[in-house]
N, C-alpha and C positions, 0 to 999 in steps of 0.2 A: 312097590307093587306095580307090575306091568302086565301086558296081555299074556306074555309067556308064562308068568307065575300063575295067573288066573287059569290058563289052559292046563298047567301041570296039576294044580289042586283040583280042578273039575274033571281031570282025566279026559280031556278032549283036545283037538288040535287048535292052534292059534287062529286058523281061519274060521273055525266054528265060533270062537269067542267074538271075532270080528263080525260075523253074521248076526249074532245075538245083539251086539251093540248097534249095528247099522240097520238091521232089518232088511238087508238087501236080498237075502236068500232064506227060504223056510228052514226052520230047525224044529225038531220034535219037542213036544211039550215037556217031556222028561229031561231032555238035555238042556233046554232053555232054563227050566227051573233050577237045575244043578249049577249052571253057570251063574245065574242071577243070585243064587244063595251065596256062592263064593264071593261074588262082587260085593254083596251087601255086608258080609262078615268082614271083608278086608278093608272096607271103606274106600275102594278104588274109584277114582274119577278119571275118565279118559282124557288124554291131552286134547285141548281145543283144536290145535293144529291138525293132529291126526284124525280127529273126528271130522273136521271140515274136509280134509282130503278124501276120507272114506265116503263122505256124502257128495263130493264134487261141488262143494260150496266154500265160501270164505267165512260164513257166519258173521259177516261184517256189512254194515250199511254205511254209505257215504252221506254226510250232511254238508251240503254246499252252502256255506255261509256267505252273506252278502258283503260286497265292498262299498257299503253305503256311508262310510265314515271312518274315523281313526280308531273307533272301538265300537263294540256291540252295545246296544241300549239295554236297560233293565229288562224290558219285555223280551228282547232277543236272547239274552243270557238265560232267562228263566225257561225259554222255549228249548234252548240247547240242552239244559239240564233235564228237562222233562223227556226229551227224546232219548237221552242217554239212559235214564232210569227205565223207561218203557222197553228199550232194546235189551237192557240187561235182564229184565223179567222174562224175556223170550230167548235168553242165552245168546245174544248178539252183541257185538261191539260196534262202536261208532268211530268212523274216520272223518275228521273235519277237513274240509277242502275249501279254500277261499276261491270264490268264483271270479274274482277280479284278475286272476292270473291264468291266461289261456293254457299255458303249458302244463299247469297243475291239473286243470280240468281234463285236458287231453290225456294225461297220464292215468288219471283215475279211470277214464273210460277205456282207453286203449289197452291197458294192462289188466283190465277186469279185476281190480283190487277189491271190489265189493260186489255183493249180490244184487244191490239196488241202491237207489239214490233218493234222498229227500232234498228238494230245492227250496230254499227260503227266498222271500222277497221277490216274487215273480212280477214280470211285466206282462201287459196284454199281448205283446208280440215279443216273446222271449227266445233269444238265440239258443240258450241252454236247453230249453224244452224241445226246440226243433232238432237239435243235435241228439238228444236222448231218444226221440222218436225214431230217428234214422238208425241209431245204434241198437235199437230193440232191447235196451237195458231197462228192467223194471224201475219205475220211479213214481214219486208222489210230489206234487207241488204244494207249497203253502201259499195259497192264493190261486185264483182262477186265471186262465190265459185265454187267448183267442182260439186255442186248440183244446179247450177244456173238455169237450165231449170225448176226446180220444184218450184221456189218461185219468189216473186217480188224482184227487186233490182234497185238501182240507182248507177251509177259508172262514174268515170272520165276515159276517154280513155288514160291512161298513155302510153300504147304502141304506139298509134297513135301520141300523143304529143311528145314523145321522138323521134320517127321516123321523124316527121316534123322538129324538132329542128336540128337533125343531117343533114337532107337533106338541110336545109337552110344554115348551116355552110359550108357544102360541096360546095354549090353554091357560097359562098363567098370566096372560095379558101382554107379553112382550111383542112389540111390533117391528122393532129394528134389531136384527140379529146378524152376527158375523160368523164366518167359518175360518178357523185357523188351520190351514192345510199343511202338508209336508212341503219341502223345498220345490221351487219352480222347476228345477232340472228333473226331478222325479215325475212331476206332472207332465212335463214335455215328453218324457220317455214312456208315458202311459203306464206308470206304476199303478197296479191294481187298486189298492186302498185309496190313494190320492184321487185317481180318476173317478172311482165310483162315489166317493164322498162328495166330490165337487158336483157331479151330476145330480145326486140325490138332494143335495142342499138347494140347488137352483130350482128343482122341480117342486120341492116341498114348500119353500117360501112363496112360490108362485101360487101353489094350491091354496094357501091360507091368506093370500093377499098381503104378505109381509114385505118389508124392505130388507133385502139380504145383501151382504157385502162379504166377499171372499178374499182372503189374503194368503199367499204362500209364505212360509216362514222357515228360515234355516233351523237346523236341528240342534239348538242350544238355548240355554236360559237367557243369555244376553240378547239373542235375536228375538226371543219371546217378548222381552220388555219393549224393544224397539217396535215390534209389530203391533202390540196392543196400544201403545201410545199413539201410533199413527192412525190406528183404527178409530179411537175415540175422538181424535182431532178431525178426521175426515168425514166421520159419519155422525152428525149431530143427533142426539136422542138415542144413541145406541145403548141398549140396556142388557144385552146378553150375547154370549158367544158359545160356539161349539168347537172343540178342538180335537183333532186326531193326531196332533203332533206331541208325542209323549215327552221328547227331550226339551221342548220349549215351554212346557206347561208351568213349571215353577216360576219361570221368568214372566209369563203372562199374568199369573196371580200377583206376583210381587209388583209388576208394573202398574196394575190396577190399584193396588193398595198404596203404592208410592204416589199415585196421582190423586189420592184422596177418596177413592171409591171404597165403600164399606160392602163387603161381600157377606151375605147376598142382598142386603137391604137396598143398595144402590145398583148392583150389577150381579147377574147370574152367570156362572161358568159351568158348562157340562163337557165332559171329556170321554174319549175312548182311550183307555190306558190301563196299565196293570193296577191291581188293588194296592200293591206296595207303593207305587208312585202316587196314586190318588190319596191315600191315607197318610202319606209322608209329608204332604203339603198342608200348611195351616192357613185357612180352614180346609178340612178334608173336602176334596173335589167330587161333586156329583158326576154320575155317568155310568158307563158300561165297563165292567172289569174284563180285561182280555183274559180268557180262560186258557192260559199258556199250558197248564198241565194237561188239560183235556185235548188241546190241539196237538201236543207232542205225542200223547198216547194214541190218538186217532191216526196221526200220520204214520206211526210205526205199524199199527194194525192194518192200515190200508196198504202199506208197502208189503207186509207179510202176505196179505191176500193176493197181491199182484204177483209176487215171487212164486207162490204156491200154485197159482192158476193164471198164467199169463194171458190165456184166451178168455178168461172170465170177464164179467161186467166190471168196469173199474169202480172202485169205492169212491164216493164223492160225499163230503160232509160239510154242511154249511152251519156254522155256529152263530147263535144270536142271543147273547146274555141279556138279562133284564136291566133296565135303567134303575140305578140306585140313587135315591134322592138324599144326598149328603148335604153338608153345610154351605154349599155354594149355589143352591137352587131355591128361588123364592118367587113370589108374584112380582110383576113389574112395579117399579117405584110409584107410578101414578095411581096404581090400584091400592097399594099399601097405604098411601097417604089419603 
């Protein structure tokens, strides 16, 4: 079944069928009803390509994935999946584009292969965002930038989450607390989550009169073991840490256990990570679960709003999940004893 067959059965022209499908020109109620009845009875579905051409769109969004390592993390993969699902619900496809290759990004923008772009893992001063603003292509960033007022974004409140974790640890009597951050290179580049977590950690430990120690850690379990062993050796009396480094978290927990620490009796760990990662470690790690599904859906909806109304107020969503007190959080050892 095609448009020609629909037109023949409805006794109208092919252009009339196109107008009914696209809504570009008015059609009488009687003719529209006749065409729609034939379409419903025949089970016809218009070609996605033809529909896009008729609408002057691609019905495709670009998802610019980060060159942050040899593979995407669990959180990142879950986010990609959530974006694809949300886009499909709105009859859009997703084109993945690695942002580490300039020629691929240039082609994505120059050839207008997509109606809009979602940019992952943004920096405070992000060249990709500057380029997108120049190109006037609708886009949404995952994370805020220095230009955040000018565009749509969806972000996790890393500053608020780290502050909440430190505050809860202080309430439980912990006086010496560490932050396990992302790699130093990302902090130097002003990667949003690393930068905001570091800033919030420093301010909150000062607010509560605590001793705070921050360390940057490579994104793998082996590095996590090295980092935590160095922390407990260099900071006598350390009884708790907060981590925003998902990939090193299992190594951090293993390093503590291998060093003779009983979690949470001797040491507390709080992390910002996916629920899958937190509950996949033994014992299950306390902290804030990254709402990847909500982030993906919000990003797609924000981009759709921007595409449909480029001059409208940009959609900006800040997510702050609650702290879940799982098996690695307890009162400081001196209080327990």
